[in-house]
Structures are given as structure tokens and as C-alpha cells.
N, C-alpha and C positions, 0 to 999 in steps of 0.2 A: 537440719536441713542438710540434705549434700548439697555437693559443689555444683553451680549453675553450669548447663548444658551449651557448649561453643554450639554456635549457630554457624555451619560450614560452608553452604549454598541458598542459591534462591529455585524453588522447584517451577513447572513450567508455568502456574499459574501466579505467580506471584510471591509464593510464601515461604519464608525461612525454612530450611530441614536443620536439623541438629546429626550428629553420627550416627543414633539410633534411628535416624529415620521419623524423628517427631517433627509434624509441620507445625510452623509456628506464624501465624498471621501476623504480618508486619515486621518479619525481622529481616536482619540483613547478615550478612557473612562479617563475623568479627564480633557482633552481640552474641550476649548470652543469657539465658532464659532459667527462671529458677522453676524448681518444682511447680508453685504458685501460679505459674504464669506471666509475673513481670519480668519484663526484659529490662535487661542492663545495657546501655547503649554502649556501642564499639566504634571502632575507628571509619566506618564505612557509612555512616549514619550521616544524613543532612537535613537542615530543613527544609519540608514542601513549598516551592513558590506560590501554591495556589491556595487559598481560603478555601476551594471546592475540593481537595484532596480528603478521599475518607470516603466522602459520599458519591463524586463522579465518577463515573465508571471509563471515564476518558481515558484514565492514569492509571497505575498498579503500582508506579516503582517511583513515584519524584521523592521517596525518604531514602533514596539509595544514592550515593554519591559516585561522582564521574568513574571512577576508575573501578568500584563494581559492579555499575551500571555497565560498562562493555564486559568485563569478565561474563556478565549474566548473557550478553548475546553472545561471546562466544561458546561459552559451554551450553548452550541449548542447540547449536549446531555439533557442537562436539558429542554430546549426550544420544542426539537422535544417531548418528551414525555407528554409536558404539552401542546403542541397543538393536543395531541393526546388523551388529559385527562387522559393517564394512573397513577394509582398510584404508587409510588415507593419508595425502601428504602431509603439504604444511596447512595449516589453518592462522589465515592471518589475521594481524589486529584488528578489529570489530572499528567498524566506520558508523559514526555515533552523527544522528541529525542535530541541528543546535536547536535552542528555544525558538519561539515563533517564526517556525520556518513551514508549517503547515499550510499547504497551500489547497488541501480540499478536505473538504468537513461533508457531513451529514448529520443534522440536526433534528431534534424533536420539538415541536411547538404545541401547546394544547392551550386553549382558552378557555378561562372557567369564570363567568360572569365578565367582568370588566376589563381581567387580569389575561395576561397571557404570560406563558411561563416558557422557556425555550432555551435548551440546551441538550446536552448528552444527557443520556438514560444513566439513572444511579446504575451501581454496580449489581449485577444478577436481581432485575429492576424493571418494571416497567417506568418506574414513579422518574419525574425528567427534574433534572437539579438545574434549575433559574440559572445560567450564563450573565455572571456578571465583572467575569474575567477570565482569561485564558494563557497561561503562558506558551500554551500549544502552535495556537493559531499564530498565521501571519497578522500582525495589524491591521491589513486592510481587509481579512475577516472578519475580524474581531469587530473592527469598527459598524458592521453592518447590523451586529446582533441586535442593538436598541433599538434604531429604525426598524428593523423588519420586525419586531416586537410590536412596535406601535401599529405597523402599517397591518399587522394580524389580527387587532380591535376591529378592523373594520370587516376582512373578508375571511378569517376562520370561524367557522361553527361551533357552537358551543359542544366543548367535551368531546369534538371529534380530533385526533392527531393530525399535524400537519408536518410533512417532512420538507424540511428545509436544505435544498442541497447548494453549497458553495463549492465555487472554485476558482483559482485566479488563472486568468488567460494571459495572452500578451497584449491582449488590449485593457485589461482591468478584471473586475471580476463577474464571474456569472452567476446568475441566482436562480433558483429551480424551484417554486411551491407547488408542492403534490397536498391534496385534497381542501383546497378552498372554494369558495362561491363568491365569485365577482360579478354581480349582476347589477344592470344598470350604467347610465351613463359617468355616475358620478363614479364608482368603482372604478372603471376602467379610464376615466382621464387622473385619476388618483394614482394608478398603478402605472402610466406614464408619466406622469410629472416624479413618481418615487425614482426609476429608472434613469429619468434625465439628471435629476437633482444628485443625486450617486453614481452617476457616470458609470454604470454597469456594462460590461463586453456585450452581455446578453440577459435577458430577462423574460423567464416562461413560467408559466401557471398549468396546472391538471386539476380542473375541475371533478373528474370523473370519464370523462370521457376523449382521454389521449392530453399529449402536449401540444400548448398553444403559445408559439411565440412571439410576445408582447411587443418587445425593443430588441432590436438588433442593428445597430448604426450600421458594420460592416461584421464580415465573416469573420468569426475570433477564431485566432490563431495559436499556435504554438509550436516553436524552432527545436527541431530536432538536427543536431550538426548545422547544415547551412540550407535546409531546407524548410518551408514554414508549411503546415497542415491545418486545413482548414475543421477544426474538431467538432463532431455532432454534438448535442446538448449533452454534457456531464459524461462524455466520453472518459472512458479511463485512462487518469495518467498516472505515475509516480507521486506518491503525497508530498515531496520534498524536493527540491532542486539539487539537494547535497546526497541524496540518496539517490537519484536518477544520477548525477554524476559516477558515483561510488560505483553504482552497475554498469554504467555504459563502460566505463573505463576498466573493469573486471571483462568486460565481454569482449571488449578492444584485444585486451591482453590474452584473451586466452585463443582468439581468431588467427592472431596475428597476421599473417599476410595471404591468407587461403583467398584464390580467386575467386573461387564462387561457395557462397552462404545460403543457406538456408534458414530462415527466420521463420520459427512454428510458433504459432499463437501468436501473430507479429501486433496486433492490437492496431493502433493509429500508425504503428511504425516508428517507437520510440529506440529501438535497437537499428531497424533496417536500415532506417535513414541516415541514423548516428555512426554508420561503421560502412554507408552504400562507398565512397568514395573510392576510384579505383580498382573498386571490384562488382564484380554481377552479384545481386539479391535476387533471392525468389523468398516471398512472403506468402503466407497461409495464415488464414483466421476464419474463425467460425460466426463473428458476428458481422453481419451485413452494412451496417451503417460504417463501421470502423475501417474494413478493408476498404469501404469505395472511397474512404476520406484520404488511406496512404495511398491508393491507385492515382486519384486527382493528383497530389501533391507530388508523385514520382512524374508523373506526366506533364506537370509544370516546370518541375525541374531539368526535365528531360534526364531525368537520374535513370540507373541499367537495374531497375527494380521489379521484376515479375511480379504478379500478384494475383492470388487465388481466394477466393471464396469457398474454403473446405470446413466440415467439422473432421478435427483429427482427431476427435474420440470415437464417432462411426467408421469415419474412414483416413487414418494413421499412413503418412507415407511408407511404402515397403522400402523393402533393402534396396531393389533395382533403381527407386526413383532418391533413395540417400545416398547412395555410392556416388553420385556424380557430383557432390559437393567436398569441398573442400574439409568444410565446418559448417556444425548446425547450432545455430541459437535455439533453444528453447526456456520458453517462460509461460508456463501455464499457470491456473487457477491453483486455489490453495488445494484440491486434490489430487494436483500432481496428473501425472500424464502417461498413467502404467498401459494403455494398450500403445502409444506412439514408442513409450521407451523400450517395446516388448521387440517392435520394429528395428529400432536403431540397434538393439542388442544383438542382432543377428545380421546386422549391415558392417561395411567396412569403412563406414569414414573414420578420417581419422581424429578429429577432433568433434566433443562435445562441449557448449559452453552451456551452461543449465543455473537459470535463473528463477530462483524459488519464494515464494510466500509462508512457507510451512514447511519447517526442518525435518517432520514428523514424515510428510509424506516424499520431502527430498530424498531422505533416508532410504525407503521405499524402495524409490523408483534407482536410485544409486548403487543399490546393491544388486540389483538386474542387470545394471549398465557392467557393473565388477563381474560379477558370472559370466559374462556373455563376453568378456577378455579386456575389456575396457582400463584404464588405473586411472584415480582417481587425485591428479596430480596435486591441487590447491582447493583452499574454500576461502572466498571471501564473507565473513560476516557481516549485515549492514543492520544497524539500529534503526531504521527510518522512522517507525511510530514511535519516537522518544517517549521514556517514562513507560510504556506500554510492553506487555510480555509478547508482542509480535515482534517477530524476529525473520529478517529478509535476509538472502545471500546469491552470492555466484559461486561458482563453480567451474574448473575445468576437467574435462576426463579426456584422454588420450589411449590410442591403441600404437 
């Protein structure tokens, strides 16, 4: 038998990879794999903390020790840039969110007979892994899983999937159930009792004809900097406080003391409101409810934040608009911001702080910016989705 091959890195989907390109499911850098596929454990392997690991699709890398996990997050960013042949400066050490810090989750539930399964889907499958533990979620979210399972025995239809959306807000947990049937007085009273007993910040259901807010003692909020935002139902928020802090700190460092800043794809104001003190901010967002929430928060706080409801894919800011700003913050969805980046590449904006949740689309956009005359000064990798192959980052471009 030939010598066992060394696994040198982890591929984008979580497999270990040897020097000759062989992919090994469950392999970790430092492991060795024999010709018959048997893995000889190396120093970067650890015991997965969850009993569902290997079945649940929520995590792919629980068997990877912390230093190697941080290396994977960093290497994903570097690999994307190298694949596009983009010159870059410093790549900072990765920031990893800790266990039990995920404050936002979408689960699936299915009622079969008198039993309800609820959890993440199995890897590459529609099968639900019935969640009995989760070292990923905040304890407050995990504590709701069992009660929601019991509640769904009343209002979930047989063999019809229910989406269970949970998010931690300032006032407590927001819970949204999609695909249920709550008919009659008993069901309505049970839902009210459930919300009160679990001190929910907001409880809403969708029975197929739109979202109904059943419980909301006060407008639920999130704080960005010194400003409270009344967030719409299941508005997009960064999934962990640690990850959000890392991205905000990186953006703040990138834009420096620029007196006028544009925040593009601003959402409900994660970055615009966090950096607005002492400067003027223009915020643009295509989602109407998100930009309305941001505008309301800025007005109540009398912050110098001007907002615009604008589809930046169809109507990106052009150079004559961009050149008014000392810095631009760009935080697009996974597909990136190709149309807006083309306009930025033609502008004279001195600094761009780019926040991305996809190293591949970021590298594509980075190539356009560098070809347009920008320098990629540094990149901050962020492993906000702990134990996942999903990697985020913040970067600074300058002219």
C-alpha cells in the first residue's frame, strides 16, 4: 500500500483536498487518507459538539479545530481573489463568531400524524433533522424549538412544510410561522397564550394570504450605534452580534473621517446608523419596508442621514453622484453588485468599504474596481456562520 496522502486544505463545500486534488469527505488539513479511503486523523481534528452533525445541513465543519477553521475562512477569501488574479494588500486574521451566538434562523417543520419534526434540512436533502440540540443557536432561540413543536401539533397541516423564522431583537424573540392554519377561537386564544407565556417580542403567522401580526406589545427594535430602529417583520439583520461588530469596525476603519458617506444596499441601517455620528450619510435601499424603517429611525434621532428607496441593480448611482462622497459603503446580496461596481470603477470616490457574504462575487467585483484604478488595501475575513462553509468579509479599496 502506498503512503497515505496528506490533506492540505478544505474546499469551498467542506471536503478535504490532497495535494493531487483528491477530495475527501470529512477530511481536515493535517489528516492523511489511505488509498482505501480510510482517514488517519491529524492535529487539526476535533470532536463535533452536536449529536446531529453529519446529518444536519446547518453545519459542515464541526470536526475542524479552531485554528484550522480560521484558516479556512481566510483561505476562502484569498482563494477567490487569486482565482480572479486580483492584487491585494493585507488579509487580516479571520474573526469567528462563538458557539451559541446565532440570533437568526429559518427552520422547517413537518407534521406527520401526531408528531412534528422541526429543524434544519439534512445536507443536500429536503429531509428535516428533528432538532434536539444546537450549539449554533442562541439559547433563547433553542429554548423555543420544543414549545413550537408542541404548538404546531394544533395548527400545522398534515405533511405540509411550515417555515419557522426566529430572530432575537431588543425586546426578545420574534417568531414567524408560515404555512399554518389557525382557525377558530380556540386556536386564536392558544396563539395569544403562547406569545405571552414565552414573552415574544413579536408573533406573526402566514396562513397563505399574507402576514398577520398576532402579538406585538411594543414596536420591536434593534440598536445601531446610538439609534434604535423599529424593524419590520424578519428584517435582514447580521446573524450574530460578534459578526456585526467585526464588520462595523472594519467599515468604520475603512472610511476613516470622511465627512460625507454613501451607504448602498443599506438595509435597515446596520452601517449607515453605526457610522453616522459627525458626518452626513446618504443611504439607498431597494426594499421599501427596510428603507422606511431606516428613514423613521434617522428622523426620530435627528441624524444627518438622507434616505432613498432605489433599486441599485436597475438604477445604480452614476459617477457624478458618487463623486460627491468621500467614501462609499457597499453591502450587496450574494450576487454582488456588478452594475453598481461598474459605475464606482468609473468614479473618483476616494474610498470604498465593501462588505460581502460571497467571496466569489466579491472577487469578481474587486477585479473590476482594481482594473478601474483602485487598490485593494486590506480584507477582513469573518466567519459569522460558525462551522459553515459560508464566509463573509469586509474590504477597503482606495484611489
